[in-house]
C-alpha positions, 0 to 999 in steps of 0.5 A: 297722354290723350290729347283733347283739342278743345272749341275754346271762346273763353267765357265760363262754361269753356272754361271750365270745360277746359279743367275738366278735361285736364282733370280726366287726364287729357293734354287739353289744347284750346283753340280760341278762333278769331271769328270777328267778336270783340275779344281780348284774346290775351286775357282769353289765352291767359284764362285758358292757361290759368284753366290748365289748357296746356295749349291755347292758341288763336286762330285768324279766320275772320276773311275766310268766315266772310268770304266763304260763310257769310257771302253765302249767307248775304245770297242766300237772304239767310234769315231763320224763321225771317227774323235771325241771321243765324250769327251762331249757326254760321259760325260753328262750322267754320270753328270746327275746321279750325278745331279739326285742323289743330287736332290733325296737327297735334294727334289728338283722339278726342275733340270738345266743346263746351255747349249745354244739352238744350242750345243749339250749338251742340248740333251744330258741333256735334254734327260738324265733327261727324263729317270732318272727322269721324274717327275722333271722340267728341266729349261735352263736358258741361252737358254730359256731366250735368253742369249748370251755370251755378255749378259752374260758377262754384267749379271756376271760383274753386278752382281759380278760373279768373271769370270776372266780365264773362260770367254775368247774368247773360249768356253771350255769342259775338262775332263779325255777323252779330250779337246774341243775348240770352238768359238771366231776365230775358228768360220771361218773354214778358219782360222788355229787354233790359238796357244792359243787355245791348253794346252794338245798338243805341235806343232809337230816341238816343240816335241823331236826329238827321237821317244819312244815307250810304250806297251798297255796291254789290257784283254778282250778289256779294258786297264790295264797296260802301259809297264807291270806296272799293273794300273789305268785307269784314270791313264793309259789315263793321261800318255797317253795323257802326252806322247802323247800331248809331240809328238803334238799327238792327235788334231783334228780340224773338221767341225761337223754336231750336232744333231740340224741339223747345222754344226760347227768347232770343234776342239779336243786334244784328244791323250790319247783318240786316242792312246788307240783306236788305240791301241785297234783296232789293236788288234781287227785286230789280233784277231777277225774273219774275218766277225766279223771284217768286221761288228763290225765297223758298230755296232761301227758307230751307238754306237757313233751316240746314244752317241753324240745324248744323247742316252746314256740310250736307250735300243739299246746303251745297246743292242750295248754294249751285243753285243760289249762285247761278241766280247772282250771275247779274246781280251786281250794282247799287244800292242806297239805304237811308238811316232813321232812328229805329229804321233802315230802309231803301231809298233807291237801287240801280243796275246795268241788268234791272229788269226794270224799263221805264218805257214799258212801266210808265204810265206817261205819254212815253209809255211803249206797253200796247195796252191793246193787247190787255183785253185778250190776255185778261179775256184768256187769263179767266176764262177757266174760272169763268167756265167753272163759274158757270157749269160748278161755282154755284 
């Protein structure tokens, strides 16, 4: 019998894909990769079995996802189009790695996913499969058999697949880095997001009135402690996520340009991710030399585009990571974050490697900046424009 390994989320589409593959004569090994999502994996396993999987395997990849993917996203200040921390884009290549491992173990000839033909994830899955396992066939039952959501619901009911609680009007994806929501009422960009679209964040009006401050400690660009308590990165992200969410911080409502060429309306809840990127940028402001600080954002934008577009395993992404790592040599220090209703701001930052020099920056009597040099500097700096103006400026 032919074996297929399916990237299995336990949702409607991958459950229907499981039965579809089984009907086509495949022995289905469903792999649910835990990347920090809030999921009842016992229910996921049971749903996969009832959908027809010969095996449903849960793989714990939380620590690896944080260490190998999220650390790089933090150091690169990874935001797609300046807003989205790429919750799904970072998780998909991690999931593909685990699916390919299982495919090699069981001797599968096929790997599969449950993506539609309109989203980004089909690109991320298939490009990553093409890099890591170019010899394996890739199937996408939902896309290739043209199964829209309504038909998928009908098939699930016909096949006796229990999808209650996973087939709501929204399409939801989540992991340690955040939560994404689309479809349903969100498809109208004029409609405000309904309250039931949110889970990780409260409305700003329901947040505590008193602000709260926390100190994030970084070592070479990676968060390692919160309020002086050393902790694992997953635990640190979760603590900031809970705190930020309790203040209504971390909601992103954006019109996004997908890789497949269409605009879509996406809703994100990412309080922990946005707080850490905010803190990391503040520490970079303190420690990066001027030209480096001005150049790095262009690298960050390209890095984010690559990750969003499914190019995690590309040589360019790895080369850009080498540059980013070089910028983080002196990125060690503390950042104090202040949470208020609906917001998170930087209240302070400090580092032994700070390039900020009070004796040069102060306007007080202890000023060590020799202002007598300024006149000549300004004259030479403006000389090219002065010559241009006198000869051509008109």
